[in-house]
Structure formats: structure tokens, C-alpha cells
Residue, then its C-alpha position, 0 to 999 in steps of 0.5 A: m210682416t203683417t203686424n208692425t214689430e218694435f225693434k231698437a236702432w241708433r238714430v240720430e237727431e239734430q238737436n240745436g244744430e248738433y247731430v246726437g246719436a242714441e238708441k231709439t225704439l221704432s216700429t217696422g212701420d216706420l220703415p221706407d217703403g221696399e220689396v224686403l224686410i230684413r232682420v239685421s243681426h250685425s253690420s259694420l262700421n264705415y266712414k261713411d257711417a261717421l259723416s252721416a252720424s255727423g250731420n254731413k249733408g252730402v251723405t245724408r240730407s235728412f234726420p232723424h236718421t238711422p246710418g250703417i251702409d252695410a247689413a247682414g242678416e234674414v230675410v223676414e218677408s219677401a214681396t218678389g219670393t226673391p230672396s225668399n223668406g229665410s234667406p241669409v243676405i247682405v246689403t251693402g251700398y246704394d242708399l242705405g244708411m245714407n238717405s234710407d235706415g240702415g243697419f244700426g238698426e235691427y230691422i232694414r226694408v229695401p229693394a230686392a235688387w240690393c240684397v245679395p244672397m250669403p255665400s255658402g259657409w259664411n254667416a252675418r258676422t263674417a260678412m260684415i267683417y268684410g263689409t263695404a270696406g272689404l268688397t272696396a278692396g277686393l275691387c280694388v285688388q281685382k282692378l289691378l289685376t285685371m290691368g295685368a299687374k303681377p308679383e313679378q312686376g315689383k311692389v305694390a303700395v298701399s295707402g291708409a293701410s291702418g284702416a278698415v280697406g287697407t288691412v283688407a288689401v294688405e292681406l289680400l294682396a300678399k296673399l297673392g303673392f305681392d310684395v306690399v308696402a303699407i304706407s300708414g300714419k300709425a307707427d304703433h300698428a306696424d306690427d300689425l300690419k307686418a302680421l298681415g303680410a306687408k313686407e314693409v311699412v312706411g309712414r305718411e312721409t313717403l306721400a310728402e309733397e314733392k315739386k317735382p312732377l315726376v320722381k323716381p318710380a318706387f312702386a310697381n302699382a298701388v292701391d290708394t284709400v285716402g286721396g287728396g296730395p297722397l294720391a297725387e304724390l303716389l302716381k308720381q311714384i309708380q313705374p311706367g305702365g303701373s296703375v293705381s286704384c282710387c277709392g278714397l277721400v279722407a285726405g279730401p277729394g281734390l287731386q292736384t297733379t300734372v299729366l305727366p305720370f300719364i302720357l309720360r311712364g303711361v300711369n293708369l288712374l283706376g276709379v273704384d265705386s263700390v255702391e252702386i255697381p251692379l249687384a252681379e259684381k259684388e256677388a262675384v267679389w263676395e264669392k272670392f272672399a269667401g273662397e280663395w280670396a279669404c282673409p283669415k288675419t282680419e277676420a280673427s282681428a276683427r272688433d265687436i261692439g254693441r249700439g252702445e258704442l257706436d259714439g265713440a267708435l264713429q268719432a274715432f273715424l273722424k279724428g284719423e284714430s280708428a283702425g281695422k275692422i269694427v263689427l256691429d253685433h246687435a246682440k250685444 
């Protein structure tokens, strides 16, 4: 873009030791260097965005900053020709919204290697209904399938089932024929989880601390989105040869466990990264969600907000009060 263009962004600044977010007017000339300039129409809210907006230096080192680890929109300038001008694209992960200005602004400038072509039949809003959370859920399920998980083996647990990753995992696993046990601390969301396909909905007490290093197996496999103590307890309840895909830390980054689930039952703990994986792996999951993995209930239940509603929505994430998918619509 030869001429700088003004645009709106939800910008976080440090003021007297506190981090405050508000709408600001910026210019495309303010954006970091990169090969592709994208006009962002939609973004998606994630826990990492809430951490960035609250001044977490482990996520974002310097401020002022525009959060938003997800973005979807149209290429308006490409120095490489791939993607080409006018192409609809998805950008998730890498450094977007962490230390590079992210999707909470109407424009981003990023490396070409961060851009995934929009799957056929999708628009930017649909892509952001899934976003990093959906991508992560898909990668978690893919890892279980790669390890040989099958519906006939028994129940599959999903911890943090009411969250953005959990809801997609519940619907996808149910779609693939698994009997899903949704574990959630939000009792008032039980009906919603059953509508997504969960056969059972149980409370967090299912993963309450148990002094024994192993307990009677309750699940064949699991997707854990919370980490910490609940993950340690979940590992004790997996049947021999089963697997747990692990992708979250909302319950804490620590893992106090023993080797017994691994050496006595052959349980597999599978780490899932959706940030730095090769672009081809991201593209493969997006194509599945646009096809045989489509989650229509998740798509129908997504909630759209405008930039003026971001502060409250991000605070809800930090308080553990957020549920389901929230899409930022820059035109709203």
C-alpha cells in the first residue's frame, strides 16, 4: 500500500502500572514490517488474548500493543505475490497478537509464511468461529486418532468442556462416533454440552485430587484443555494404552504426577501445539473443518461482538466465566 491508511484498533496501553484497552486510530505505517498487508474483517477471542490485554509479559513483552492471535480477512498488498492481492486468508498463531500487532486491529502486516488460504465455502466469520481454539481442538482429536483411538474402546473425556477449545472437541468427537464425557465446572451449561453431542456431563469434582497414584480406569482417551491438577487426576483414570491430548494451562502450568500411569498402563500424554506447527498442518485441519469435520452446532452458537465489547469479554476469560466461541466483527 503506497499510501498509509488510517484504521481502528483495540489498543492496550500501560497507565500507572495498569493495563487499559481502548479503541485507537492507527495508520498502516505504524504496523511492523512484513510481506503481506491484510484488511482484517474478523478475529476470535482466546485466553491468550486476555493474558496479553492484562499485561502478561510472558505473552506480550512491550506496550502499547494490539492483541488478537487470530485474524481473517483479505490481502490488500503482497510483496511476494503469494498470497495474491484480494485473496481471503486466515492467520493464527506464530507471533500474531503476542509481540506483533494482532487481529483486534482492522489491518495487520505479517510474513507470507503465516497466511493460510481460506478453505472453499468458508468466509472470514466462519474461519474465526473456529480460530485458534478450533484448530487446537482439531489437532487434539487428530493426535488421538493417530494413536489409534476408536469409539469402541470406550468413553472419551473432555476437560474444560465449556471453553472455546472444549466445545469444539466435544462436538467433533461426538460427530466421529465417540461417547463423550464433558467435564465442566459450569453446571448451567450441561444442556448446551449435551446439545453438542456429549453423552454425559460431569462436574470438576470428577477430577478432584485423589491421593492414590492410580484409580479405576474411567476413560479410554481424553482431551485435556486445562492442565494442572485436573490433568494429573485425568491421567490416573485412563485405561491401559489410552491417550490424553494436552493443550491448556488455565488450571496451572505445573504437573504433579507419578510415572505409574505411563509405566503400568502405557498411557500416552500427547502435547499439542497450534502456534508454531508447519503451515501445511494448519491448512490440513482447516480443510477438514470445512468438510467432513464441520461442526454446525458450534457455528450456530457463536456470538459476535464489536471492539467496544472486548474489555468485558476478555475480563470474563480471566475470571473463568467465558463459554463457547466469541467472534470479533470489525464492522459491528
